[in-house]
C-alpha positions as a Markdown table, in Angstrom:
| # | Residue | x | y | z |
|---|---|---|---|---|
| 1 | Met | 0.0 | 0.0 | 0.0 |
| 2 | Cys | 1.3 | 3.5 | -0.8 |
| 3 | Asp | 0.0 | 7.0 | -0.5 |
| 4 | Thr | 2.0 | 8.6 | -3.3 |
| 5 | Ser | 3.1 | 7.4 | -6.7 |
| 6 | Ile | 6.1 | 9.2 | -8.2 |
| 7 | Ile | 5.9 | 8.9 | -12.0 |
| 8 | Ile | 9.0 | 9.4 | -14.2 |
| 9 | Pro | 8.4 | 9.2 | -18.0 |
| 10 | Cys | 11.7 | 9.0 | -19.8 |
| 11 | Arg | 13.6 | 7.8 | -22.8 |
| 12 | Asn | 17.3 | 7.2 | -23.1 |
| 13 | Glu | 18.3 | 8.7 | -19.7 |
| 14 | Ala | 20.8 | 6.0 | -18.7 |
| 15 | Glu | 23.2 | 8.8 | -17.6 |
| 16 | Asn | 20.7 | 10.4 | -15.3 |
| 17 | Ile | 18.2 | 7.9 | -14.0 |
| 18 | Gly | 20.3 | 6.3 | -11.2 |
| 19 | Ala | 21.2 | 9.5 | -9.4 |
| 20 | Leu | 17.6 | 10.7 | -9.8 |
| 21 | Leu | 16.2 | 7.5 | -8.2 |
| 22 | Asp | 18.6 | 7.8 | -5.2 |
| 23 | Glu | 17.7 | 11.5 | -4.8 |
| 24 | Ile | 13.9 | 10.8 | -4.8 |
| 25 | Thr | 14.2 | 7.8 | -2.4 |
| 26 | Glu | 16.1 | 10.0 | 0.1 |
| 27 | Ala | 13.8 | 13.0 | -0.3 |
| 28 | Cys | 10.6 | 11.1 | 0.0 |
| 29 | Ala | 11.4 | 9.2 | 3.2 |
| 30 | Val | 9.4 | 11.9 | 5.1 |
| 31 | Ile | 6.2 | 11.7 | 3.1 |
| 32 | Gly | 5.0 | 8.2 | 4.1 |
| 33 | Pro | 4.5 | 5.2 | 1.9 |
| 34 | Phe | 5.4 | 5.8 | -1.7 |
| 35 | Glu | 6.4 | 4.1 | -4.9 |
| 36 | Ile | 8.4 | 5.2 | -7.9 |
| 37 | Ile | 7.2 | 4.2 | -11.4 |
| 38 | Val | 9.6 | 4.7 | -14.3 |
| 39 | Ile | 8.0 | 4.6 | -17.7 |
| 40 | Asp | 10.8 | 3.5 | -20.1 |
| 41 | Asp | 9.6 | 4.9 | -23.4 |
| 42 | Asn | 11.3 | 2.2 | -25.5 |
| 43 | Ser | 14.9 | 3.3 | -24.6 |
| 44 | Asp | 17.9 | 1.8 | -26.5 |
| 45 | Asp | 20.8 | 3.3 | -24.5 |
| 46 | Gly | 21.1 | 0.6 | -21.7 |
| 47 | Met | 18.7 | 2.3 | -19.3 |
| 48 | Ala | 16.6 | -0.9 | -19.1 |
| 49 | Asp | 19.6 | -2.7 | -17.6 |
| 50 | Ile | 20.2 | 0.0 | -15.0 |
| 51 | Leu | 16.5 | -0.1 | -14.0 |
| 52 | Ala | 16.6 | -3.9 | -13.7 |
| 53 | Gln | 19.6 | -3.7 | -11.4 |
| 54 | Arg | 17.9 | -1.0 | -9.3 |
| 55 | Met | 14.6 | -3.0 | -9.0 |
| 56 | Ala | 16.5 | -5.9 | -7.4 |
| 57 | Val | 17.5 | -3.6 | -4.4 |
| 58 | Met | 14.7 | -1.0 | -4.5 |
| 59 | Pro | 11.3 | -2.7 | -3.6 |
| 60 | His | 9.5 | 0.6 | -4.1 |
| 61 | Leu | 10.6 | 0.9 | -7.7 |
| 62 | Arg | 8.4 | -0.3 | -10.6 |
| 63 | Val | 9.2 | -0.2 | -14.3 |
| 64 | Ile | 6.8 | 0.0 | -17.2 |
| 65 | Arg | 8.2 | -0.3 | -20.7 |
| 66 | His | 6.5 | 0.9 | -23.9 |
| 67 | Asp | 6.7 | -1.3 | -26.9 |
| 68 | Arg | 7.3 | 1.8 | -29.0 |
| 69 | Ser | 8.1 | 5.5 | -28.2 |
| 70 | Gly | 4.9 | 7.3 | -27.4 |
| 71 | Gly | 6.2 | 10.6 | -25.9 |
| 72 | Gln | 5.9 | 12.2 | -22.5 |
| 73 | Ser | 2.1 | 12.4 | -22.2 |
| 74 | Ala | 1.8 | 8.7 | -23.1 |
| 75 | Gly | 4.3 | 7.9 | -20.4 |
| 76 | Val | 2.5 | 10.0 | -17.8 |
| 77 | His | -0.8 | 8.3 | -18.7 |
| 78 | Ser | 0.7 | 4.8 | -18.5 |
| 79 | Gly | 2.2 | 5.6 | -15.2 |
| 80 | Val | -0.9 | 7.0 | -13.7 |
| 81 | Arg | -3.0 | 4.1 | -14.8 |
| 82 | Ala | -0.6 | 1.7 | -13.1 |
| 83 | Ala | -0.2 | 3.8 | -10.0 |
| 84 | Arg | -1.3 | 2.5 | -6.6 |
| 85 | Gly | -1.1 | 5.8 | -4.8 |
| 86 | Thr | -4.0 | 8.2 | -4.3 |
| 87 | Val | -1.8 | 11.2 | -5.3 |
| 88 | Cys | 0.6 | 11.1 | -8.2 |
| 89 | Cys | 3.6 | 13.4 | -8.7 |
| 90 | Thr | 5.4 | 13.6 | -12.0 |
| 91 | Leu | 8.9 | 14.8 | -12.9 |
| 92 | Asp | 11.2 | 14.6 | -15.9 |
| 93 | Gly | 13.8 | 11.8 | -16.1 |
| 94 | Asp | 16.6 | 14.1 | -17.2 |
| 95 | Gly | 17.4 | 15.2 | -13.7 |
| 96 | Gln | 16.6 | 18.8 | -14.3 |
| 97 | Asn | 13.6 | 18.6 | -11.9 |
| 98 | Pro | 15.1 | 18.0 | -8.4 |
| 99 | Gly | 13.5 | 15.1 | -6.6 |
| 100 | Thr | 13.9 | 17.2 | -3.4 |
| 101 | Glu | 10.9 | 19.2 | -4.6 |
| 102 | Ile | 8.4 | 16.4 | -4.4 |
| 103 | Pro | 7.4 | 16.9 | -0.7 |
| 104 | Asn | 6.6 | 20.5 | -1.5 |
| 105 | Met | 4.5 | 19.4 | -4.5 |
| 106 | Ile | 2.2 | 17.1 | -2.6 |
| 107 | Ala | 1.9 | 19.2 | 0.5 |
| 108 | Pro | -1.2 | 21.2 | -0.8 |
| 109 | Phe | -3.2 | 18.0 | -0.8 |
| 110 | Ser | -3.1 | 17.8 | 2.9 |
| 111 | Gly | -3.6 | 21.6 | 3.4 |
| 112 | Pro | -6.7 | 23.6 | 4.4 |
| 113 | Asn | -7.9 | 24.0 | 0.8 |
| 114 | Ala | -7.1 | 20.4 | -0.3 |
| 115 | Ala | -10.7 | 19.5 | -1.2 |
| 116 | Asn | -10.8 | 22.2 | -3.9 |
| 117 | Ile | -7.3 | 21.7 | -5.4 |
| 118 | Gly | -7.1 | 19.5 | -8.5 |
| 119 | Leu | -3.6 | 20.2 | -9.7 |
| 120 | Val | -0.3 | 21.5 | -8.1 |
| 121 | Ala | 1.8 | 22.9 | -10.9 |
| 122 | Gly | 5.5 | 23.5 | -10.4 |
| 123 | Gln | 6.9 | 26.7 | -11.9 |
| 124 | Arg | 10.6 | 26.8 | -12.5 |
| 125 | Val | 12.8 | 29.5 | -11.0 |
| 126 | Gly | 16.3 | 30.2 | -12.3 |
| 127 | Arg | 16.0 | 27.9 | -15.3 |
| 128 | Gln | 19.2 | 26.2 | -16.4 |
| 129 | Asp | 18.5 | 25.9 | -20.1 |
| 130 | Thr | 19.9 | 27.6 | -23.2 |
| 131 | Phe | 18.8 | 31.1 | -24.1 |
| 132 | Ser | 16.9 | 29.8 | -27.2 |
| 133 | Lys | 15.0 | 27.2 | -25.2 |
| 134 | Arg | 14.1 | 29.7 | -22.5 |
| 135 | Tyr | 12.9 | 32.3 | -25.1 |
| 136 | Ala | 10.8 | 29.8 | -27.0 |
| 137 | Ser | 9.3 | 28.6 | -23.8 |
| 138 | Lys | 8.5 | 32.1 | -22.6 |
| 139 | Phe | 6.8 | 32.9 | -25.9 |
| 140 | Ala | 4.8 | 29.7 | -25.9 |
| 141 | Asn | 3.7 | 30.2 | -22.3 |
| 142 | Ala | 2.6 | 33.7 | -23.0 |
| 143 | Leu | 0.6 | 32.7 | -26.1 |
| 144 | Arg | -1.0 | 29.8 | -24.3 |
| 145 | Ala | -1.9 | 31.9 | -21.3 |
| 146 | Lys | -3.5 | 34.6 | -23.5 |
| 147 | Ile | -5.7 | 32.1 | -25.3 |
| 148 | Leu | -6.5 | 29.5 | -22.6 |
| 149 | Lys | -6.4 | 31.9 | -19.5 |
| 150 | Asp | -5.1 | 29.1 | -17.3 |
| 151 | Gly | -3.2 | 31.4 | -14.9 |
| 152 | Thr | 0.0 | 29.4 | -15.1 |
| 153 | Arg | 3.3 | 30.9 | -16.3 |
| 154 | Asp | 5.2 | 27.6 | -16.8 |
| 155 | Thr | 3.2 | 24.6 | -18.0 |
| 156 | Gly | 6.3 | 23.0 | -19.4 |
| 157 | Cys | 7.6 | 22.2 | -16.0 |
| 158 | Gly | 7.6 | 18.4 | -15.4 |
| 159 | Leu | 6.9 | 18.7 | -11.7 |
| 160 | Lys | 3.1 | 18.3 | -11.3 |
| 161 | Ala | 0.9 | 16.6 | -8.7 |
| 162 | Phe | -2.7 | 15.5 | -8.8 |
| 163 | Arg | -5.1 | 12.8 | -7.5 |
| 164 | Arg | -4.9 | 9.7 | -9.7 |
| 165 | Asp | -8.7 | 9.4 | -10.3 |
| 166 | Asp | -9.1 | 13.1 | -11.2 |
| 167 | Phe | -6.3 | 12.8 | -13.8 |
| 168 | Leu | -7.9 | 9.8 | -15.4 |
| 169 | Asn | -11.2 | 11.7 | -15.8 |
| 170 | Leu | -9.4 | 14.1 | -18.2 |
| 171 | Pro | -9.6 | 13.5 | -22.0 |
| 172 | Tyr | -6.3 | 12.0 | -23.1 |
| 173 | Phe | -4.4 | 13.2 | -26.1 |
| 174 | Asp | -0.6 | 13.4 | -27.0 |
| 175 | His | 1.1 | 16.4 | -25.4 |
| 176 | Met | -1.7 | 16.9 | -22.9 |
| 177 | His | 0.9 | 17.2 | -20.1 |
| 178 | Arg | 1.5 | 20.8 | -21.3 |
| 179 | Tyr | -2.1 | 21.7 | -20.8 |
| 180 | Leu | -3.0 | 20.2 | -17.5 |
| 181 | Pro | -3.8 | 23.5 | -15.7 |
| 182 | Ala | -6.4 | 24.4 | -18.3 |
| 183 | Leu | -7.8 | 20.8 | -18.4 |
| 184 | Phe | -8.2 | 20.7 | -14.6 |
| 185 | Ala | -9.7 | 24.1 | -14.5 |
| 186 | Arg | -12.2 | 23.0 | -17.2 |
| 187 | Asp | -13.4 | 20.4 | -14.7 |
| 188 | Gly | -13.9 | 23.0 | -12.0 |
| 189 | Trp | -10.7 | 22.5 | -10.0 |
| 190 | Glu | -8.4 | 25.1 | -8.5 |
| 191 | Ile | -4.8 | 25.1 | -9.5 |
| 192 | Ala | -2.1 | 25.6 | -6.9 |
| 193 | His | 1.4 | 26.9 | -7.9 |
| 194 | Val | 4.7 | 26.0 | -6.3 |
| 195 | Asp | 8.0 | 27.7 | -7.3 |
| 196 | Val | 10.6 | 24.9 | -7.8 |
| 197 | Ser | 14.3 | 24.9 | -8.5 |
| 198 | His | 15.8 | 23.8 | -11.8 |
| 199 | Arg | 19.3 | 22.5 | -12.8 |
| 200 | Ala | 21.2 | 21.7 | -15.9 |
| 201 | Arg | 20.9 | 18.4 | -17.6 |
| 202 | Gly | 23.4 | 16.0 | -16.1 |
| 203 | Gly | 24.1 | 14.0 | -19.3 |
| 204 | Gly | 22.5 | 12.9 | -22.6 |
| 205 | Arg | 20.5 | 15.3 | -24.7 |
| 206 | Ser | 17.0 | 16.7 | -25.2 |
| 207 | His | 14.8 | 14.7 | -27.5 |
| 208 | Tyr | 12.9 | 17.6 | -29.0 |
| 209 | Ser | 13.9 | 20.8 | -30.8 |
| 210 | Asn | 12.2 | 24.2 | -30.4 |
| 211 | Leu | 10.8 | 23.9 | -33.9 |
| 212 | Gln | 9.3 | 20.5 | -33.2 |
| 213 | Arg | 7.6 | 21.8 | -30.0 |
| 214 | Gly | 6.3 | 24.9 | -31.8 |
| 215 | Leu | 4.8 | 23.1 | -34.7 |
| 216 | Val | 3.0 | 20.5 | -32.5 |
| 217 | Gly | 2.0 | 23.2 | -30.0 |
| 218 | Ile | 0.0 | 25.2 | -32.5 |
| 219 | Val | -2.2 | 22.3 | -33.3 |
| 220 | Asp | -2.6 | 21.4 | -29.7 |
| 221 | Leu | -3.4 | 24.9 | -28.6 |
| 222 | Ile | -6.3 | 25.0 | -31.1 |
| 223 | Gly | -7.6 | 21.7 | -30.0 |
| 224 | Val | -7.4 | 22.5 | -26.2 |
| 225 | Ala | -9.2 | 25.8 | -26.8 |
| 226 | Trp | -12.0 | 23.9 | -28.5 |
| 227 | Leu | -12.1 | 21.4 | -25.6 |
| 228 | Leu | -12.5 | 24.2 | -23.1 |
| 229 | Lys | -15.5 | 25.7 | -25.0 |
| 230 | Arg | -17.1 | 22.3 | -25.3 |
| 231 | Gly | -16.7 | 21.4 | -21.6 |
| 232 | Lys | -19.7 | 20.2 | -19.5 |
| 233 | Lys | -21.3 | 23.2 | -17.9 |
| 234 | Ser | -23.9 | 21.5 | -15.6 |
| 235 | Arg | -23.0 | 19.9 | -12.3 |
| 236 | Pro | -25.1 | 17.0 | -11.1 |
| 237 | Thr | -26.6 | 16.7 | -7.6 |
| 238 | Glu | -28.4 | 13.6 | -6.5 |
| 239 | Val | -31.9 | 14.3 | -5.1 |
| 240 | Thr | -32.5 | 12.5 | -1.8 |
| 241 | Pro | -36.0 | 11.4 | -0.4 |
| 242 | Ala | -35.7 | 14.0 | 2.3 |
| 243 | Ala | -35.2 | 16.8 | -0.2 |
| 244 | Asn | -38.2 | 15.6 | -2.1 |
| 245 | Thr | -40.4 | 15.6 | 1.0 |
| 246 | Ala | -39.2 | 19.1 | 2.0 |
| 247 | Arg | -40.1 | 20.4 | -1.4 |
| 248 | Ala | -43.5 | 18.8 | -1.4 |
| 249 | Glu | -44.3 | 20.3 | 2.1 |
| 250 | Gly | -43.2 | 23.7 | 1.0 |
């Protein structure tokens, strides 16, 4: 039994995954029962061997492998479906999202406003990326915020936390991980924001260029804007016998 599932979607992160697993394990010792689920997105750099070795000595580690590369959103979705925890926390497998931030990410779900919060979104401070990547991200976030009005300045941050069942109620599509604030808000949830630290990639390389992100993002933005307009507006309330009696007497 675990309370929290930590989900790491990644591909070809053999140089980073071992240190990240150690960091998460140490940082999460204070949060209660937890599991780590690594979604191996059909890696071919030897990461699978590293994960197999770690599983032999880390009983809280689980590994799910895709039969073909599906991307980050597919990885998150596969991890959440397999999760045993009530709350899920995601982070990137490249090591740029510190595992030490996880306790801060899940804390709002035990706070005074927990019942109204659907998503805790990390927002990177002091980003350790190239100028071109930071600029492209800033432009994309500004455009998205203007159109979707999701109140989040950094949806590209991999650190996010949510309840498992609430996430699975969202419509799935590739690249949905960049639109979670808007999708949760569409379902009537409040979004909590947590400033998180960021660091340079330890090894390997990014799998997507700014041009690839931009071309895909245009199509996604149009689709999500459509989804928001077509969201269910009514909220159901079951009528009890006592309520019917009171109405009849009135």
